[in-house]
C-alpha positions in Angstrom: 0.1 -0.2 -0.3 2.8 2.3 0.5 4.1 1.9 -3.0 1.2 2.9 -4.2 0.7 5.9 -2.5 3.8 6.6 -3.8 3.3 5.8 -6.9 0.2 8.3 -6.7 1.9 11.2 -4.7 3.9 10.9 -8.1 1.0 11.0 -10.4 -0.1 14.6 -8.3 3.5 16.1 -8.6 3.9 15.4 -12.2 0.7 16.8 -13.1 1.4 20.0 -10.2 4.4 20.5 -12.2 3.0 20.4 -16.0 0.4 22.8 -14.5 3.1 25.0 -13.5 4.8 25.1 -16.6 1.6 26.0 -18.4 0.6 28.6 -17.1 3.6 30.5 -19.1 2.7 28.8 -22.0 0.4 29.8 -24.8 -3.5 29.6 -23.8 -4.6 31.1 -26.7 -3.2 32.0 -30.2 -4.5 35.1 -31.3 -4.7 36.1 -35.5 -4.7 39.5 -36.6 -5.2 40.3 -40.2 -5.4 44.5 -41.4 -5.9 45.1 -45.2 -2.7 43.8 -45.8 -1.0 43.5 -42.6 -0.5 40.2 -40.4 -0.1 39.5 -37.3 -0.5 36.7 -34.5 -0.5 37.2 -30.9 -0.1 34.5 -28.1 -1.6 34.8 -24.7 -1.0 33.3 -21.7 -2.0 32.5 -18.2 0.5 35.1 -17.0 -0.4 37.9 -20.1 -3.5 37.9 -18.5 -2.4 38.2 -15.1 -0.4 41.2 -16.1 -3.7 42.5 -18.2 -5.7 42.8 -15.4 -2.9 44.4 -13.0 -2.6 47.2 -15.5 -6.1 47.6 -16.3 -6.1 48.4 -12.2 -3.5 50.7 -12.1 -4.4 53.1 -15.2 -8.8 52.9 -13.7 -7.5 54.1 -10.7 -6.5 57.0 -12.1 -11.0 57.8 -12.6 -12.2 55.5 -9.9 -10.4 54.1 -6.6 -13.2 51.4 -6.1 -13.0 50.1 -9.3 -8.9 50.3 -8.8 -8.6 47.9 -5.4 -11.6 45.4 -7.3 -10.0 44.8 -10.4 -6.6 44.7 -8.3 -8.6 41.7 -5.6 -9.1 40.0 -8.7 -5.8 40.1 -10.1 -4.5 38.7 -6.3 -6.9 35.9 -6.4 -4.1 34.6 -9.4 -1.2 34.5 -7.1 -3.6 31.7 -5.7 -3.2 29.3 -8.5 1.1 29.0 -8.8 1.2 29.1 -4.7 -1.0 26.8 -4.6 0.6 24.1 -7.0 4.1 24.9 -5.8 2.8 24.0 -2.1 1.5 20.4 -3.5 4.4 20.1 -6.0 6.1 19.8 -1.9 3.8 18.8 -0.1 3.0 15.3 -2.4 6.4 14.7 -2.5 6.4 14.4 1.3 3.0 13.0 1.9 0.3 12.1 -0.3 -2.5 14.3 0.1 -5.3 14.6 -2.3 -7.5 16.8 -0.9 -4.6 20.0 -1.4 -4.3 18.1 -5.2 -7.9 19.2 -5.6 -7.8 22.7 -4.7 -4.5 23.1 -6.7 -5.3 21.7 -9.9 -9.2 22.5 -9.7 -8.9 26.6 -10.4 -6.8 26.3 -13.7 -8.8 23.2 -15.1 -11.9 25.1 -14.7 -10.4 28.4 -15.7 -9.1 26.1 -19.1 -12.7 24.2 -19.7 -14.8 27.7 -19.5 -12.1 29.2 -22.5 -12.7 26.2 -23.9 -16.4 27.0 -23.2 -16.2 30.2 -24.3 -13.9 29.3 -28.0 -16.6 26.6 -29.1 -19.6 29.5 -28.7 -17.9 32.1 -30.0 -16.2 30.2 -32.9 -12.3 30.6 -31.7 -12.3 27.0 -30.2 -8.9 26.9 -32.8 -6.7 29.0 -32.0 -7.6 27.5 -27.9 -6.7 24.0 -29.2 -3.7 24.7 -31.1 -2.7 27.0 -27.4 0.1 24.2 -25.5 -1.2 25.7 -22.4 -4.7 25.0 -22.5 -4.0 21.6 -23.9 -1.3 20.5 -21.1 -3.8 22.2 -18.1 -7.5 20.3 -19.7 -5.2 17.0 -19.7 -2.7 17.4 -16.4 -5.8 19.2 -14.7 -8.6 16.7 -15.5 -6.1 13.3 -14.3 -5.1 15.0 -11.2 -8.7 15.8 -10.4 -10.1 12.6 -11.4 -7.6 11.1 -9.6 -7.9 13.0 -6.5 -11.5 12.0 -5.8 -11.1 8.1 -7.1 -8.8 8.4 -4.2 -10.9 10.1 -1.4 -13.4 8.0 -2.0 -11.1 5.0 -2.0 -9.9 6.2 1.6 -13.4 7.3 2.5 -13.0 6.0 6.1 -9.8 8.5 6.2 -11.7 11.5 4.2 -15.2 11.2 6.1 -14.8 14.6 8.6 -14.1 16.6 4.9 -17.0 14.3 2.9 -19.4 15.7 5.5 -18.5 18.8 5.6 -19.1 19.2 2.1 -22.8 16.8 2.3 -23.1 19.9 5.2 -22.3 22.7 2.9 -24.8 21.2 0.5 -27.4 20.7 3.1 -27.0 24.2 4.6 -27.7 26.0 1.0 -30.3 24.2 0.6 -31.9 25.0 4.1 -31.0 28.8 3.5 -32.8 28.8 -0.3 -36.0 27.3 1.5 -35.9 30.0 4.4 -35.5 32.8 2.1 -38.2 31.4 -0.6 -40.8 31.0 2.1 -39.3 33.9 4.6 -39.2 36.2 2.4 -42.6 38.4 3.5 -40.9 38.7 6.7 -37.8 40.4 5.1 -39.9 42.7 2.5 -43.1 44.4 2.5 -45.0 45.7 -0.2 -43.8 48.6 -1.8 -40.6 49.0 0.4 -37.5 46.9 2.0 -37.5 46.6 5.6 -34.1 45.9 6.1 -33.8 49.1 9.1 -34.7 46.0 12.1 -31.8 44.5 13.8 -33.7 41.0 13.3 -33.9 41.3 9.8 -30.5 42.3 9.0 -29.7 39.9 11.3 -31.9 37.2 8.9 -30.7 38.5 5.7 -26.9 38.4 6.8 -27.7 34.9 7.8 -29.0 34.3 4.5 -26.5 35.4 2.7 -23.8 33.4 4.6 -25.8 30.2 3.8 -26.1 30.7 0.1 -22.0 31.4 0.0 -21.6 28.4 2.0 -24.0 26.4 -0.1 -22.4 27.7 -3.5 -19.7 26.0 -2.1 -20.8 23.0 -1.7 -22.9 22.7 -5.2 -19.2 22.9 -6.6 -18.3 19.7 -5.1 -21.4 17.7 -6.2 -19.9 16.5 -9.7 -17.1 15.1 -7.7 -19.0 13.0 -5.8 -19.8 11.3 -8.8 -16.0 10.6 -9.2 -15.8 9.8 -5.7 -18.3 7.1 -5.6 -16.5 5.1 -8.4 -13.8 5.2 -5.8 -15.8 3.6 -3.1 -16.9 1.1 -5.4 -13.6 0.1 -6.1 -13.0 0.2 -2.6 -15.8 -2.3 -2.2 -15.1 -4.6 -4.6 -11.5 -4.9 -3.4 -12.9 -5.7 0.0 -15.4 -8.4 -1.7 -12.5 -9.9 -3.2 -10.4 -10.7 -0.1 -13.2 -11.5 1.5 -13.6 -14.5 -1.1 -9.9 -15.2 -1.0 -10.1 -15.1 2.7 -12.8 -18.0 2.9 -11.6 -20.0 0.3 -8.6 -19.7 2.5 -9.9 -20.8 5.6 -12.1 -23.5 3.4 -8.6 -24.8 2.7 -7.5 -25.7 6.1 -9.6 -26.7 7.3 -9.9 -29.6 4.7 -6.1 -29.8 5.5 -6.8 -30.5 9.0 -9.6 -33.0 8.7 -7.0 -34.9 6.8 -4.7 -34.5 9.3 -7.3 -35.9 12.2 -7.8 -38.8 10.0 -4.5 -40.1 9.6 -3.9 -39.9 13.1 -7.0 -42.0 14.1 -5.9 -45.7 14.2 -8.1 -47.8 11.8 -10.8 -50.1 13.0 -10.5 -53.9 14.3 -12.4 -56.1 11.8 -14.6 -58.8 13.8 -12.8 -61.7 11.2 -9.7 -60.6 12.5 -10.7 -60.5 16.1 -12.4 -64.6 15.4 -9.3 -65.7 13.4 -6.9 -65.0 16.1 -9.3 -66.5 18.9 -9.4 -69.3 16.9 -5.4 -69.9 16.4 -4.9 -69.5 20.4 -7.3 -72.1 21.0 -5.6 -74.5 18.7 -2.0 -73.8 20.0 -3.8 -74.5 23.8 -5.1 -77.8 23.1 -2.0 -78.6 20.8 0.0 -77.6 24.5 -2.6 -79.9 27.0 -2.2 -82.8 24.3 1.1 -82.8 24.4 1.4 -82.3 28.0 -0.5 -85.9 28.8 1.1 -87.9 26.0 4.1 -90.3 26.3 7.8 -89.0 26.1 8.5 -90.4 22.6 6.0 -87.7 21.4 7.0 -84.8 23.3 9.3 -82.4 21.4 
């Protein structure tokens, strides 16, 4: 089992390395033609990051609030390479599928989103011909599938994490029900009633449940992959049970054979009768010789 875990850790490490390299590779290849002038431009992940940062600095000239909002979104992109670097180091020490999942899911979802818009707006060729997108789609998908199969396979080990996700989903459902049926307690016809402290508290509570529920909803497709891991684990346990049962049956048969060999064979009644008749004949001869004349005695 240690060897298996080590292989999985190496697989996750390789996927994270490929995802990190793909951040510097082109994700989109653009071709521009103006009259007789032709040109091409490749855009990588970090090119988009730099574009967002530069946009934030230019917008700051007329709106400080928009500047902070754009820069906050730009800072989120720092999370992707940081998580990948941390995952590479951790996977070389210990296999952590949860960390691998969160390190791989963000760039993978971005690449799938980019591919979706590429097919929608008919520039999918520029995306599919870009090595960064292809590597991210392939390595990210492998990392996510392997991580969730392992989480499902070792569901007892990660039951706390799974219960947490299920709780988030249930909390989101409860929040949606309260929001739909309790709407009349927060609103009146013709205006809002968010002035009271109780209404503000309920509104805050509903907002929190919606965010927590959204976090849980995002994990729902991956539960299917985890179910595959659980099925593999259940099948392996069943095979082990059958093998152990067959081994027990063979050991019982061996013990029965040994007991059968150790029990002495029963004496037949014919052998007892023959022995008795032989002994009687011998005794009769001895009596006859005892009373016979001396010349007939041996």
